[in-house]
C-alpha positions in Angstrom: -29.9 -36.5 51.9 -28.9 -39.7 49.9 -28.6 -43.1 51.8 -27.6 -46.7 51.7 -30.5 -47.8 54.0 -32.9 -47.5 51.1 -31.2 -50.3 49.3 -31.7 -52.8 52.1 -35.3 -51.8 52.6 -36.2 -52.3 49.0 -34.4 -55.7 48.7 -34.9 -57.2 45.3 -36.8 -54.2 43.9 -33.8 -52.0 43.9 -31.8 -54.5 41.9 -34.2 -54.0 39.0 -33.5 -50.3 39.2 -29.7 -50.6 39.3 -29.2 -47.3 37.6 -30.5 -45.5 40.8 -27.2 -46.7 42.4 -25.3 -45.1 39.5 -27.3 -42.0 40.1 -26.5 -42.0 43.8 -22.8 -42.8 43.1 -22.3 -39.9 40.7 -24.0 -37.5 43.1 -21.8 -38.7 46.0 -18.6 -38.2 44.0 -19.7 -34.7 42.9 -20.3 -33.6 46.5 -16.9 -35.0 47.5 -15.1 -33.2 44.7 -17.0 -30.0 45.4 -16.0 -30.0 49.1 -12.3 -30.9 48.4 -11.9 -28.2 45.8 -14.3 -25.3 45.9 -15.6 -25.5 49.5 -12.1 -26.1 51.0 -10.9 -23.0 49.1 -13.7 -20.9 50.5 -13.5 -22.0 54.1 -9.8 -22.6 54.6 -8.0 -21.6 51.4 -5.6 -23.6 49.2 -2.0 -22.5 49.5 -1.2 -22.9 45.7 -3.2 -21.9 42.6 -6.0 -24.4 42.5 -7.5 -24.3 39.1 -9.4 -27.5 39.7 -12.9 -26.7 40.8 -16.4 -28.3 40.9 -18.5 -25.3 41.8 -21.6 -27.0 40.5 -21.0 -30.1 42.6 -22.9 -28.7 45.5 -26.1 -29.0 43.5 -25.8 -32.8 43.8 -27.5 -32.4 47.2 -30.7 -31.8 45.3 -30.2 -35.1 43.5 -30.0 -36.9 46.9 -33.2 -35.2 48.1 -35.1 -36.1 44.9 -33.8 -39.7 45.2 -35.1 -39.9 48.8 -38.5 -38.6 47.7 -38.6 -41.2 44.9 -37.5 -44.1 47.1 -39.8 -43.4 50.0 -42.8 -43.8 47.8 -41.2 -46.7 45.9 -40.5 -48.6 49.1 -43.8 -48.1 50.8 -46.2 -51.0 50.5 -49.9 -50.7 49.5 -50.6 -48.9 52.8 -49.0 -45.7 53.9 -48.6 -45.5 57.7 -46.0 -44.6 60.3 -44.3 -47.9 60.5 -41.5 -46.9 58.1 -40.4 -44.1 60.4 -39.1 -46.5 62.9 -37.1 -48.3 60.1 -35.7 -45.0 58.9 -34.6 -43.9 62.3 -33.0 -47.3 63.0 -31.1 -47.1 59.7 -29.9 -43.6 60.0 -29.1 -42.9 63.6 -26.7 -45.8 64.6 -24.3 -45.1 61.8 -24.7 -41.4 62.2 -23.4 -41.8 65.8 -20.5 -44.0 64.7 -19.5 -41.4 62.1 -19.7 -38.7 64.7 -17.3 -40.6 66.9 -14.9 -41.3 64.0 -14.9 -37.7 62.8 -14.3 -36.4 66.4 -11.3 -38.8 66.8 -9.8 -37.6 63.5 -10.4 -33.9 64.4 -8.5 -34.5 67.7 -5.3 -35.4 65.7 -5.5 -33.6 62.4 -7.8 -30.6 62.9 -7.9 -29.7 66.6 -9.4 -26.3 65.9 -12.6 -28.0 64.9 -12.6 -30.5 67.7 -16.2 -30.4 69.1 -16.8 -29.8 72.8 -18.6 -32.4 74.9 -21.7 -30.2 74.9 -21.6 -29.8 71.1 -21.1 -33.6 70.7 -24.1 -34.4 73.0 -26.4 -32.0 71.1 -25.3 -33.5 67.8 -26.5 -37.0 68.9 -30.0 -35.7 68.2 -29.2 -34.7 64.6 -30.8 -31.4 65.5 -28.0 -29.4 67.3 -29.3 -26.0 66.1 -32.4 -26.5 68.3 -30.0 -26.2 71.2 -28.0 -23.3 69.8 -25.1 -25.6 68.9 -23.3 -26.3 65.6 -23.0 -29.5 63.7 -19.7 -31.5 64.2 -19.4 -31.6 60.4 -20.9 -29.2 58.0 -22.5 -31.9 55.9 -24.8 -32.8 58.8 -27.2 -30.0 57.8 -29.0 -32.3 55.4 -29.9 -34.9 58.0 -32.7 -32.9 59.7 -34.1 -32.1 56.3 -34.3 -35.8 55.5 -35.9 -36.7 58.8 -38.4 -33.9 58.7 -39.5 -34.9 55.2 -40.1 -38.5 56.4 -42.3 -37.2 59.2 -44.2 -34.8 56.8 -44.7 -37.7 54.3 -46.0 -40.0 57.0 -48.5 -37.5 58.5 -49.8 -35.9 55.3 -49.8 -39.1 53.2 -51.7 -41.0 55.9 -54.2 -38.2 56.3 -55.0 -37.6 52.6 -55.1 -41.3 51.7 -56.8 -42.5 54.8 -54.4 -45.4 54.9 -55.1 -46.2 51.3 -52.8 -47.3 48.5 -49.8 -45.4 47.3 -51.3 -45.2 43.8 -53.4 -42.3 45.1 -51.7 -39.0 44.7 -54.0 -36.8 46.8 -51.4 -36.7 49.5 -48.8 -35.4 47.0 -51.0 -32.4 46.0 -51.8 -31.9 49.7 -48.0 -31.6 50.4 -47.6 -29.1 47.6 -50.6 -27.1 48.8 -49.1 -26.9 52.3 -45.7 -26.1 50.7 -47.2 -23.1 48.9 -48.9 -21.8 52.0 -45.7 -21.9 54.1 -43.7 -20.4 51.2 -46.0 -17.4 51.1 -45.9 -17.1 54.9 -42.2 -17.4 55.3 -40.8 -15.8 52.1 -43.6 -13.4 51.3 -43.3 -9.6 51.6 -44.5 -9.5 55.2 -42.6 -10.2 58.3 -44.9 -12.7 60.1 -44.1 -14.1 63.5 -42.6 -17.6 63.8 -41.2 -17.6 60.3 -37.8 -19.2 61.3 -39.6 -21.9 63.3 -41.8 -22.8 60.3 -38.9 -22.8 57.9 -37.1 -25.3 60.3 -40.1 -27.5 60.9 -41.7 -27.5 57.5 -38.6 -27.1 55.3 -40.5 -25.1 52.6 -37.1 -24.2 51.0 -36.4 -27.9 50.3 -39.7 -29.8 50.6 -40.5 -29.3 46.9 -37.3 -31.0 46.0 -38.3 -34.2 47.8 -41.8 -33.9 46.3 -40.3 -33.7 42.8 -38.7 -37.1 43.4 -42.1 -38.5 44.5 -43.7 -37.1 41.4 -41.1 -38.8 39.2 -42.1 -42.1 40.7 -45.8 -41.6 39.8 -44.8 -40.3 36.4 -42.8 -43.5 35.6 -45.0 -46.1 37.3 -48.6 -44.9 37.2 -50.8 -46.7 34.7 -53.2 -43.8 34.6 -52.4 -41.5 31.6 -54.2 -38.6 33.3 -52.2 -39.1 36.4 -49.0 -39.0 34.3 -50.0 -35.7 32.8 -50.8 -34.3 36.2 -47.3 -35.3 37.4 -45.8 -33.4 34.5 -47.7 -30.4 35.7 -46.5 -31.1 39.2 -42.9 -31.2 38.2 -43.3 -27.9 36.3 -44.7 -26.3 39.5 -41.8 -27.6 41.5 -39.4 -26.2 38.9 -41.0 -22.8 39.1 -40.6 -22.9 42.9 -36.9 -23.6 42.4 -36.6 -20.7 40.0 -38.2 -18.4 42.7 -36.2 -19.6 45.6 -32.8 -20.4 44.1 -30.0 -19.1 41.9 -30.0 -19.7 38.2 -27.3 -22.4 38.5 -29.3 -24.3 41.0 -32.4 -23.9 38.8 -30.6 -25.3 35.8 -29.2 -28.3 37.7 -32.6 -28.9 39.3 -34.0 -29.5 35.9 -31.0 -31.7 35.0 -31.5 -33.8 38.0 -35.2 -34.2 37.3 -34.6 -35.5 33.8 -31.8 -37.7 35.0 -34.0 -39.3 37.7 -36.8 -39.9 35.2 -34.3 -41.7 32.9 -32.4 -43.6 35.6 -35.6 -44.8 37.3 -37.3 -46.0 34.2 -37.8 -49.7 34.4 -37.4 -50.2 30.6 -34.1 -48.3 30.5 -32.8 -50.3 33.5 -33.6 -53.5 31.8 -32.1 -52.5 28.4 -28.9 -51.3 30.0 -28.5 -54.1 32.6 -25.5 -55.5 30.7 -23.6 -52.3 31.4 -23.8 -52.9 35.2 -20.3 -54.5 35.4 -18.8 -51.6 33.6 -20.3 -49.2 36.1 -19.5 -51.3 39.2 -17.2 -48.6 40.7 -20.1 -46.1 40.9 -22.4 -48.8 42.3 -19.7 -49.4 45.0 -19.6 -45.7 45.8 -23.4 -45.9 46.1 -23.2 -48.7 48.6 -20.9 -46.7 50.9 -22.5 -43.3 50.1 -24.2 -42.7 53.4 -21.0 -43.1 55.4 -18.9 -41.4 52.7 -21.2 -38.4 52.9 -21.0 -38.2 56.7 -17.3 -38.6 57.1 -15.6 -37.1 54.0 -15.7 -33.3 54.5 -13.9 -32.2 57.7 -11.7 -35.2 57.8 -10.7 -34.5 54.2 -10.1 -30.9 55.0 -7.7 -31.9 57.8 -5.8 -34.2 55.4 -5.6 -31.5 52.7 -4.4 -28.9 55.1 -1.6 -31.3 56.4 -0.6 -32.2 52.8 -0.4 -28.5 51.7 1.6 -27.6 54.9 4.1 -30.2 53.8 4.5 -28.9 50.3 1.9 -31.2 48.6 0.1 -28.4 46.9 -0.3 -29.7 43.3 -3.9 -30.4 42.3 -3.4 -34.1 41.7 -2.7 -34.6 45.4 -6.4 -34.3 46.0 -6.6 -37.9 45.0 -5.2 -38.9 48.4 -8.0 -37.5 50.6 -10.5 -38.9 48.0 -9.0 -42.4 48.2 -8.8 -42.1 52.0 -12.5 -41.0 52.2 -13.6 -44.0 50.1 -11.4 -46.4 52.0 -12.7 -45.2 55.4 -16.3 -45.4 54.2 -15.8 -48.9 52.9 -14.2 -50.1 56.2 -17.1 -48.6 58.2 -19.7 -49.9 55.8 -18.5 -53.5 55.7 -17.0 -53.7 59.2 -19.7 -51.8 61.2 -22.8 -50.7 59.2 -23.7 -54.1 57.7 -23.3 -55.8 61.1 -25.5 -53.1 62.8 -28.2 -53.5 60.2 -28.1 -57.2 60.5 -28.5 -57.0 64.3 -31.4 -54.5 63.9 -33.1 -56.8 61.4 -32.8 -59.9 63.6 -34.0 -57.9 66.7 -37.0 -56.6 64.9 -37.9 -60.1 63.6 -37.6 -61.5 67.1 -39.8 -58.6 68.5 -42.5 -59.4 65.9 -42.4 -63.1 66.8 -42.7 -62.3 70.5 -45.5 -59.7 70.1 
């Protein structure tokens, strides 16, 4: 998925690419609108005639995955190793647990049918509840294992192919793509080989190419080698063909849209030329800042609020503004009141640990 932690890791660097925050903010809003209109109607059903729909908003998940791929390469220093995994886990897990608790409390009052059992709650702590035969507390959690698995794949393959070398080398990227193609053929080919589900879960061949496309965009925009740039264009074409093979036509179209959008939004020149527009787009930057929590808390809590509203006669489409505003307010409270304090505590603790060691 998409997350706020990347901002804090990059520090000053991300400020020079402020349009990436706009990119993330737009993606987060599209997902919220999709869930509150189209997805709610599919899973629960609006009482009135709900003409408002954002069917294509679900494709914004691909934008988050691409952005994660771009940022993980962008944030790595000259040497690719496993140290960033600890930072990723420390950024993601604490607020994930907080959001789990908040969602569970809300469910107890406004959506008791989806109140998780104690067993389900404990399994969700791992972010991998399906490994234990359990369901996620909130449907949006399905992207979190994908993110973590990609980080592990990146660390292992990048370190192996570069031998701890600089991030300018792209051998690891082609190595990932080669492995992707092998597992795609094994898992989605015409033969029913053993262990296909396990490999799909562990190697995410149905989504790995999306993360890799984001990595390729980084090299396309920031490599000083013209040959390497042309190779990245070829790389993106291959990723696009994989999307065409695995996904629907609408996903394929938006996959291309997100690639071009990320190329533009991550361009250093375009970020510099448009910097004066930053104040005008501050609302989207704000959404970007709270996007990780907004993503984790908006869906089932919003569903419960919409159901209560419609049960009390608030069925007009404009009432959807209330759960949207509530989701943003809740995410802002948790971001400024909890997440920032947790991240500060983690940062101080890590610094003290380094000084002691």
